[in-house]
All heavy atoms as an XYZ file, in Angstrom:
639
protein
N      12.798     -5.302      8.380
C      11.791     -5.128      7.342
C      10.550     -5.929      7.735
O      10.642     -7.058      8.188
C      12.321     -5.619      6.000
C      11.302     -5.461      4.905
S      11.766     -6.051      3.249
C      13.478     -5.761      3.121
N       9.400     -5.296      7.535
C       8.117     -5.955      7.774
C       7.432     -6.106      6.418
O       7.303     -5.141      5.670
C       7.216     -5.133      8.724
C       5.874     -5.808      8.904
C       7.899     -4.910     10.059
N       7.008     -7.320      6.116
C       6.309     -7.600      4.859
C       4.951     -8.178      5.203
O       4.842     -9.068      6.043
C       7.092     -8.609      3.997
C       8.487     -8.063      3.677
C       6.328     -8.934      2.716
C       9.395     -9.072      3.014
N       3.911     -7.629      4.567
C       2.579     -8.194      4.747
C       1.800     -8.044      3.454
O       2.170     -7.272      2.575
C       1.838     -7.549      5.928
C       1.439     -6.110      5.714
C       0.192     -5.787      5.213
C       2.311     -5.087      6.034
C      -0.189     -4.463      5.027
C       1.948     -3.764      5.859
C       0.687     -3.451      5.356
N       0.741     -8.812      3.334
C      -0.097     -8.764      2.138
C      -1.514     -8.356      2.500
O      -1.948     -8.506      3.643
C      -0.135    -10.124      1.414
O      -0.659    -11.100      2.308
C       1.248    -10.531      0.942
N      -2.209     -7.848      1.498
C      -3.615     -7.488      1.662
C      -4.350     -7.816      0.365
O      -3.943     -7.373     -0.713
C      -3.766     -5.996      1.979
C      -5.197     -5.591      2.105
N      -5.918     -5.800      3.253
C      -6.053     -5.035      1.217
C      -7.161     -5.376      3.064
N      -7.262     -4.905      1.840
N      -5.412     -8.593      0.465
C      -6.230     -8.928     -0.707
C      -7.294     -7.845     -0.871
O      -8.025     -7.532      0.063
C      -6.889    -10.293     -0.531
C      -7.640    -10.745     -1.762
C      -8.136    -12.166     -1.606
C      -8.844    -12.618     -2.864
N      -9.264    -14.016     -2.756
N      -7.382     -7.294     -2.057
C      -8.310     -6.189     -2.330
C      -9.728     -6.721     -2.459
O      -9.996     -7.619     -3.258
C      -7.903     -5.442     -3.608
C      -6.512     -4.839     -3.417
C      -8.917     -4.364     -3.955
C      -5.952     -4.172     -4.649
N     -10.632     -6.142     -1.677
C     -12.037     -6.542     -1.737
C     -12.925     -5.436     -2.308
O     -14.078     -5.691     -2.649
C     -12.543     -6.947     -0.348
O     -12.439     -5.865      0.545
N     -12.397     -4.226     -2.442
C     -13.164     -3.115     -3.001
C     -13.495     -3.435     -4.458
O     -12.590     -3.755     -5.240
C     -12.350     -1.823     -2.923
C     -13.128     -0.592     -3.343
O     -13.900     -0.659     -4.334
O     -12.981      0.447     -2.691
N     -14.769     -3.367     -4.838
C     -15.147     -3.679     -6.231
C     -14.425     -2.813     -7.270
O     -14.229     -3.245     -8.396
C     -16.654     -3.400     -6.277
C     -17.100     -3.470     -4.855
C     -15.935     -3.043     -4.019
N     -14.004     -1.618     -6.884
C     -13.306     -0.721     -7.811
C     -11.797     -0.944     -7.803
O     -11.081     -0.306     -8.560
C     -13.595      0.732     -7.446
C     -15.051      1.107     -7.579
C     -15.270      2.529     -7.142
C     -16.750      2.882     -7.123
N     -16.977      4.209     -6.566
N     -11.316     -1.815     -6.936
C      -9.879     -2.062     -6.847
C      -9.159     -0.899     -6.187
O      -9.739     -0.148     -5.406
N      -7.893     -0.752     -6.510
C      -7.089      0.348     -5.974
C      -7.298      1.543     -6.891
O      -6.592      1.734     -7.872
C      -5.607     -0.049     -5.903
C      -4.641      1.009     -5.404
C      -5.019      1.508     -4.015
C      -3.229      0.463     -5.394
N      -8.295      2.357     -6.581
C      -8.618      3.512     -7.424
C      -7.959      4.774     -6.872
O      -7.280      4.737     -5.841
C     -10.134      3.664     -7.585
C     -10.883      3.742     -6.297
N     -11.004      4.897     -5.570
C     -11.546      2.788     -5.593
C     -11.711      4.663     -4.471
N     -12.052      3.386     -4.469
N      -8.142      5.889     -7.550
C      -7.424      7.128     -7.252
C      -7.607      7.621     -5.814
O      -6.633      8.032     -5.176
C      -7.840      8.217     -8.236
N      -8.805      7.589     -5.304
C      -9.040      8.102     -3.948
C      -8.298      7.252     -2.929
O      -7.613      7.772     -2.043
C     -10.549      8.176     -3.637
C     -11.202      9.215     -4.533
C     -10.781      8.498     -2.160
C     -12.720      9.227     -4.471
N      -8.407      5.926     -3.053
C      -7.710      5.040     -2.119
C      -6.194      5.173     -2.268
O      -5.471      5.172     -1.278
C      -8.134      3.593     -2.340
C      -9.583      3.363     -1.970
O     -10.192      4.177     -1.285
N     -10.135      2.264     -2.410
N      -5.730      5.280     -3.499
C      -4.293      5.437     -3.736
C      -3.783      6.732     -3.112
O      -2.692      6.768     -2.532
C      -3.995      5.409     -5.234
N      -4.566      7.797     -3.198
C      -4.162      9.074     -2.609
C      -4.048      8.963     -1.088
O      -3.098      9.485     -0.492
C      -5.158     10.171     -2.983
N      -5.001      8.288     -0.455
C      -4.942      8.114      0.998
C      -3.733      7.274      1.407
O      -3.022      7.615      2.359
C      -6.224      7.470      1.524
C      -7.391      8.391      1.556
N      -7.481      9.468      2.411
C      -8.538      8.397      0.841
C      -8.623     10.100      2.212
N      -9.284      9.462      1.253
N      -3.502      6.170      0.701
C      -2.357      5.316      1.012
C      -1.039      6.062      0.808
O      -0.141      5.999      1.650
C      -2.367      4.061      0.145
C      -3.390      2.994      0.507
C      -3.412      1.911     -0.557
C      -3.098      2.387      1.865
N      -0.917      6.764     -0.304
C       0.311      7.498     -0.598
C       0.552      8.587      0.441
O       1.689      8.793      0.884
C       0.252      8.101     -1.998
N      -0.507      9.280      0.838
C      -0.367     10.324      1.859
C       0.158      9.758      3.164
O       1.047     10.330      3.793
N      -0.386      8.625      3.577
C       0.093      7.979      4.798
C       1.561      7.598      4.658
O       2.374      7.856      5.542
C      -0.741      6.734      5.112
C      -0.171      5.931      6.246
C      -0.443      6.274      7.552
C       0.667      4.860      5.989
C       0.121      5.552      8.599
C       1.222      4.130      7.027
C       0.953      4.480      8.340
N       1.910      6.986      3.530
C       3.270      6.496      3.329
C       4.286      7.634      3.233
O       5.426      7.482      3.670
C       3.337      5.599      2.098
S       2.430      4.056      2.333
N       3.894      8.776      2.675
C       4.798      9.927      2.606
C       5.114     10.456      4.002
O       6.210     10.929      4.264
C       4.198     11.040      1.756
C       4.464     10.892      0.285
C       4.144     12.162     -0.478
N       2.791     12.656     -0.227
C       1.693     12.261     -0.862
N       1.789     11.336     -1.806
N       0.526     12.770     -0.583
N       4.131     10.405      4.903
C       4.322     10.900      6.265
C       5.064      9.902      7.149
O       5.520     10.249      8.234
C       2.961     11.218      6.898
C       2.178     12.290      6.169
C       2.878     13.637      6.180
O       3.439     14.006      7.235
O       2.881     14.316      5.134
N       5.163      8.693      6.698
C       5.786      7.605      7.447
C       7.301      7.850      7.551
O       7.920      8.268      6.579
C       5.524      6.319      6.666
S       5.466      4.880      7.640
N       7.909      7.554      8.704
C       9.348      7.764      8.845
C      10.191      6.683      8.157
O      11.410      6.747      8.176
C       9.559      7.714     10.361
C       8.472      6.833     10.854
C       7.296      7.103      9.942
N       9.544      5.706      7.545
C      10.291      4.622      6.902
C       9.911      4.510      5.425
O       9.015      5.185      4.947
C      10.071      3.297      7.632
S       8.402      3.009      8.150
N      10.603      3.643      4.734
C      10.365      3.419      3.305
C       9.284      2.354      3.143
O       9.344      1.305      3.773
C      11.663      2.951      2.658
C      11.543      2.729      1.180
C      12.920      2.431      0.601
N      12.792      2.328     -0.844
C      13.314      1.351     -1.551
N      14.023      0.411     -0.967
N      13.158      1.316     -2.856
N       8.323      2.623      2.271
C       7.244      1.665      2.019
C       7.166      1.400      0.520
O       7.078      2.328     -0.281
C       5.878      2.180      2.530
C       4.793      1.137      2.304
C       5.947      2.582      3.996
N       7.204      0.124      0.162
C       7.049     -0.305     -1.226
C       5.796     -1.157     -1.325
O       5.454     -1.875     -0.394
C       8.247     -1.140     -1.691
C       9.591     -0.471     -1.603
C       9.954      0.382     -2.766
N       9.992     -0.350     -4.026
C       9.918      0.238     -5.207
N       9.795      1.540     -5.301
N       9.947     -0.466     -6.303
N       5.120     -1.066     -2.450
C       3.938     -1.895     -2.701
C       4.176     -2.658     -3.994
O       4.783     -2.130     -4.933
C       2.690     -1.030     -2.819
N       3.696     -3.893     -4.031
C       3.845     -4.712     -5.232
C       2.553     -5.464     -5.505
O       1.817     -5.822     -4.585
C       4.993     -5.700     -5.062
N       2.291     -5.672     -6.779
C       1.127     -6.447     -7.211
C       1.514     -7.137     -8.516
O       1.991     -6.482     -9.448
C      -0.071     -5.536     -7.417
S      -1.588     -6.412     -7.847
N       1.320     -8.451     -8.537
C       1.744     -9.264     -9.672
C       3.235     -9.021     -9.952
O       4.048     -9.241     -9.081
C       0.853     -9.007    -10.873
C      -0.591     -9.474    -10.640
C      -1.497     -9.265    -11.834
N      -1.579     -7.918    -12.355
C      -2.380     -6.965    -11.866
N      -3.155     -7.207    -10.847
N      -2.401     -5.771    -12.408
N       3.602     -8.543    -11.103
C       5.016     -8.370    -11.459
C       5.486     -6.923    -11.385
O       6.556     -6.604    -11.918
C       5.269     -8.906    -12.872
C       5.066    -10.406    -12.959
O       5.288    -11.082    -11.945
O       4.667    -10.888    -14.028
N       4.705     -6.046    -10.749
C       5.063     -4.636    -10.672
C       5.232     -4.205     -9.225
O       4.573     -4.739     -8.333
C       3.971     -3.776    -11.311
O       3.823     -4.091    -12.669
N       6.094     -3.216     -9.015
C       6.307     -2.658     -7.681
C       6.391     -1.139     -7.792
O       6.707     -0.605     -8.860
C       7.576     -3.212     -7.061
N       6.111     -0.468     -6.675
C       6.119      0.996     -6.680
C       6.428      1.530     -5.297
O       6.214      0.855     -4.292
C       4.752      1.521     -7.135
N       6.914      2.757     -5.277
C       7.065      3.498     -4.025
C       5.642      3.816     -3.564
O       4.895      4.495     -4.273
C       7.851      4.783     -4.298
C       7.997      5.687     -3.093
O       7.310      5.466     -2.063
O       8.789      6.635     -3.181
N       5.257      3.323     -2.403
C       3.879      3.500     -1.934
C       3.576      4.941     -1.549
O       2.420      5.292     -1.336
C       3.597      2.566     -0.762
N       4.571      5.796     -1.493
C       4.351      7.207     -1.204
C       4.001      8.018     -2.443
O       3.755      9.216     -2.360
N       3.963      7.367     -3.585
C       3.650      8.039     -4.849
C       2.321      7.537     -5.393
O       2.214      6.374     -5.795
C       4.767      7.781     -5.875
C       6.123      8.252     -5.427
C       6.170      9.757     -5.253
O       5.598     10.495     -6.060
N       6.814     10.212     -4.200
N       1.338      8.396     -5.406
C      -0.008      8.004     -5.853
C       0.018      7.396     -7.262
O      -0.603      6.360     -7.506
C      -0.940      9.203     -5.825
C      -2.331      8.881     -6.269
S      -3.318     10.380     -6.347
C      -4.583      9.863     -7.474
N       0.716      8.023     -8.173
C       0.731      7.519     -9.551
C       1.432      6.165     -9.633
O       1.042      5.313    -10.427
C       1.395      8.533    -10.491
C       0.563      9.791    -10.688
S      -1.170      9.473    -11.143
C      -0.961      8.763    -12.741
N       2.434      5.959     -8.814
C       3.083      4.657     -8.765
C       2.115      3.577     -8.330
O       2.078      2.489     -8.912
N       1.317      3.885     -7.314
C       0.304      2.929     -6.862
C      -0.729      2.665     -7.952
O      -1.136      1.529     -8.175
C      -0.390      3.440     -5.594
C       0.456      3.470     -4.330
C      -0.309      4.161     -3.197
C       0.857      2.062     -3.917
N      -1.149      3.711     -8.635
C      -2.136      3.557     -9.703
C      -1.599      2.682    -10.846
O      -2.335      1.911    -11.446
C      -2.548      4.921    -10.265
C      -3.288      5.811     -9.276
S      -4.879      5.168     -8.790
C      -5.731      5.138    -10.336
N      -0.303      2.794    -11.116
C       0.294      2.008    -12.196
C       0.334      0.515    -11.883
O       0.539     -0.296    -12.784
C       1.697      2.521    -12.510
C       1.678      3.843    -13.233
C       3.082      4.320    -13.534
C       3.031      5.668    -14.240
N       4.383      6.170    -14.533
N       0.121      0.147    -10.623
C       0.057     -1.268    -10.275
C      -1.194     -1.926    -10.860
O      -1.250     -3.135    -11.016
C       0.066     -1.458     -8.751
C       1.330     -1.032     -8.033
C       1.144     -1.196     -6.526
C       2.528     -1.826     -8.514
N      -2.210     -1.111    -11.167
C      -3.468     -1.587    -11.749
C      -4.066     -2.746    -10.957
O      -4.512     -3.753    -11.525
C      -3.277     -1.984    -13.201
C      -2.851     -0.825    -14.057
C      -2.622     -1.234    -15.482
N      -2.031     -0.138    -16.204
C      -2.574      0.420    -17.270
N      -3.699     -0.021    -17.740
N      -1.969      1.408    -17.862
N      -4.059     -2.578     -9.642
C      -4.574     -3.621     -8.750
C      -6.105     -3.615     -8.765
O      -6.734     -2.584     -8.584
C      -4.060     -3.393     -7.330
N      -6.659     -4.781     -8.980
C      -8.112     -4.937     -9.077
C      -8.630     -5.775     -7.912
O      -7.850     -6.370     -7.168
C      -8.455     -5.625    -10.390
C      -8.066     -4.824    -11.613
C      -8.374     -5.613    -12.869
C      -8.169     -4.831    -14.122
N      -6.874     -4.391    -14.433
N      -9.933     -5.836     -7.809
C     -10.551     -6.666     -6.779
C     -10.052     -8.109     -6.921
O      -9.989     -8.649     -8.022
C     -12.071     -6.632     -6.926
C     -12.772     -7.433     -5.865
C     -14.256     -7.382     -6.083
N     -14.936     -7.897     -4.915
C     -16.234     -7.914     -4.767
N     -17.003     -7.433     -5.725
N     -16.776     -8.386     -3.683
N      -9.661     -8.687     -5.802
C      -9.143    -10.047     -5.805
C      -7.628    -10.119     -5.900
O      -7.038    -11.147     -5.583
N      -6.980     -9.040     -6.347
C      -5.522     -9.005     -6.397
C      -4.949     -8.897     -4.987
O      -5.604     -8.378     -4.078
C      -5.015     -7.811     -7.221
C      -5.180     -8.006     -8.713
O      -5.408     -9.150     -9.151
O      -5.082     -6.998     -9.447
N      -3.735     -9.354     -4.829
C      -3.055     -9.273     -3.536
C      -1.925     -8.257     -3.637
O      -1.053     -8.370     -4.510
C      -2.494    -10.644     -3.117
C      -1.691    -10.525     -1.834
C      -3.633    -11.643     -2.942
N      -1.973     -7.259     -2.771
C      -0.896     -6.275     -2.669
C       0.094     -6.751     -1.614
O      -0.310     -7.214     -0.549
C      -1.434     -4.914     -2.240
C      -2.253     -4.127     -3.244
C      -2.819     -2.879     -2.579
C      -1.396     -3.728     -4.427
N       1.360     -6.620     -1.901
C       2.389     -6.917     -0.912
C       3.035     -5.591     -0.512
O       3.453     -4.821     -1.376
C       3.457     -7.838     -1.485
C       4.566     -8.125     -0.483
C       5.665     -8.974     -1.055
O       6.585     -8.389     -1.678
O       5.592    -10.204     -0.901
N       3.072     -5.325      0.778
C       3.697     -4.119      1.302
C       4.995     -4.495      2.007
O       5.028     -5.458      2.768
C       2.765     -3.411      2.292
C       1.546     -2.811      1.659
C       0.341     -3.501      1.657
C       1.595     -1.564      1.074
C      -0.787     -2.960      1.084
C       0.467     -1.003      0.496
C      -0.730     -1.704      0.496
N       6.045     -3.710      1.753
C       7.339     -3.874      2.434
C       7.636     -2.566      3.149
O       7.776     -1.526      2.508
C       8.453     -4.176      1.443
C       8.315     -5.510      0.778
C       9.409     -5.726     -0.264
N       9.235     -7.027     -0.869
C      10.015     -8.066     -0.609
N      11.020     -7.954      0.220
N       9.790     -9.220     -1.195
N       7.710     -2.643      4.458
C       7.945     -1.466      5.285
C       9.319     -1.631      5.930
O       9.573     -2.630      6.598
C       6.855     -1.326      6.372
C       7.041     -0.054      7.156
C       5.462     -1.386      5.743
N      10.199     -0.630      5.725
C      11.568     -0.769      6.202
C      12.082      0.546      6.767
O      11.935      1.593      6.138
C      12.459     -1.216      5.039
C      13.877     -1.489      5.417
C      14.690     -2.029      4.248
O      14.231     -1.958      3.097
O      15.791     -2.519      4.518
N      12.651      0.485      7.949
C      13.276      1.666      8.536
C      12.787      1.948      9.944
O      12.180      1.093     10.594
N      13.036      3.154     10.386
C      12.681      3.580     11.730
C      11.183      3.461     11.972
O      10.388      3.969     11.192
C      13.099      5.055     11.943
O      14.480      5.181     11.655
C      12.817      5.498     13.360
N      10.800      2.760     13.026
C       9.392      2.615     13.376
C       8.612      1.699     12.450
O       7.393      1.821     12.336
N       9.297      0.770     11.812
C       8.646     -0.070     10.798
C       7.508     -0.928     11.359
O       6.500     -1.126     10.684
C       9.658     -0.945     10.073
C      10.382     -1.930     10.942
C      11.538     -2.621     10.247
O      12.140     -2.052      9.319
O      11.843     -3.751     10.658
N       7.646     -1.431     12.571
C       6.588     -2.266     13.157
C       5.295     -1.467     13.336
O       4.218     -1.914     12.938
C       7.031     -2.842     14.510
C       8.176     -3.821     14.425
C       7.767     -5.155     13.837
O       6.570     -5.502     13.880
O       8.656     -5.856     13.324
N       5.420     -0.295     13.934
C       4.246      0.552     14.170
C       3.646      1.035     12.846
O       2.426      1.030     12.669
C       4.634      1.748     15.035
C       3.462      2.648     15.372
C       3.857      3.839     16.221
O       4.999      3.884     16.725
O       3.011      4.729     16.375
N       4.504      1.436     11.917
C       4.032      1.904     10.612
C       3.297      0.794      9.874
O       2.258      1.026      9.252
C       5.198      2.428      9.785
N       3.827     -0.422      9.928
C       3.194     -1.552      9.250
C       1.827     -1.852      9.845
O       0.875     -2.131      9.108
C       4.093     -2.786      9.323
N       1.709     -1.767     11.162
C       0.407     -1.996     11.815
C      -0.615     -0.967     11.350
O      -1.761     -1.300     11.033
C       0.551     -1.936     13.334
C       1.151     -3.172     13.949
C       0.259     -4.396     13.782
O      -0.965     -4.285     13.970
O       0.799     -5.459     13.459
N      -0.207      0.299     11.332
C      -1.120      1.365     10.905
C      -1.483      1.221      9.430
O      -2.635      1.416      9.044
C      -0.503      2.733     11.172
C      -0.431      3.071     12.639
C       0.199      4.423     12.863
C       0.267      4.763     14.346
N       0.933      6.054     14.575
N      -0.501      0.869      8.609
C      -0.753      0.685      7.181
C      -1.667     -0.508      6.936
O      -2.563     -0.447      6.094
C       0.568      0.523      6.424
C       0.464      0.349      4.920
C      -0.272      1.524      4.276
C       1.858      0.187      4.316
N      -1.470     -1.572      7.685
C      -2.340     -2.763      7.562
C      -3.790     -2.375      7.881
O      -4.717     -2.771      7.164
C      -1.855     -3.856      8.500
C      -2.651     -5.138      8.371
C      -2.131     -6.218      9.302
N      -0.897     -6.772      8.741
C       0.230     -6.915      9.419
N       0.319     -6.566     10.672
N       1.289     -7.436      8.835
N      -3.982     -1.602      8.938
C      -5.330     -1.162      9.319
C      -5.920     -0.246      8.245
O      -7.099     -0.386      7.884
C      -5.287     -0.450     10.673
N      -5.122      0.675      7.721
C      -5.604      1.592      6.690
C      -5.994      0.836      5.427
O      -7.048      1.084      4.834
C      -4.532      2.639      6.377
C      -4.900      3.700      5.350
C      -6.109      4.518      5.825
C      -3.709      4.613      5.077
N      -5.164     -0.109      5.015
C      -5.481     -0.926      3.832
C      -6.777     -1.687      4.050
O      -7.602     -1.813      3.134
C      -4.329     -1.883      3.519
N      -6.986     -2.186      5.258
C      -8.227     -2.895      5.570
C      -9.452     -2.002      5.458
O     -10.510     -2.446      5.016
N      -9.315     -0.756      5.838
C     -10.423      0.201      5.740
C     -10.690      0.633      4.310
O     -11.843      0.755      3.882
C     -10.120      1.459      6.563
C     -10.094      1.248      8.053
C      -9.617      2.477      8.782
O      -9.631      3.587      8.209
O      -9.199      2.334      9.962
N      -9.634      0.883      3.564
C      -9.756      1.442      2.218
C      -9.989      0.425      1.123
O     -10.656      0.712      0.122
C      -8.488      2.237      1.858
C      -8.182      3.480      2.671
C      -6.837      4.041      2.261
C      -9.275      4.510      2.479
N      -9.377     -0.729      1.270
C      -9.362     -1.679      0.159
C     -10.145     -2.927      0.459
O     -10.139     -3.890     -0.185
C      -7.903     -2.045     -0.183
C      -7.013     -0.872     -0.543
C      -5.564     -1.320     -0.616
C      -7.424     -0.248     -1.856
């Protein structure tokens, strides 16, 4: 399992467009990806689950990537989060 965090710098936080991009990536990923913020967690492959985290600017998202190709998937997800959030 690979665990990493990302602090949101986007003034709009984790909004619908960013959540859709993240969920799309995670659905295509060969491993399981979970996202957590504060006291909530969600399947990162589900856009609505990500939206329910209500992550705002300054919040820290924790990603847990587990399964086949987890190292490579985590690297790509870390880069995508950096671009989007």
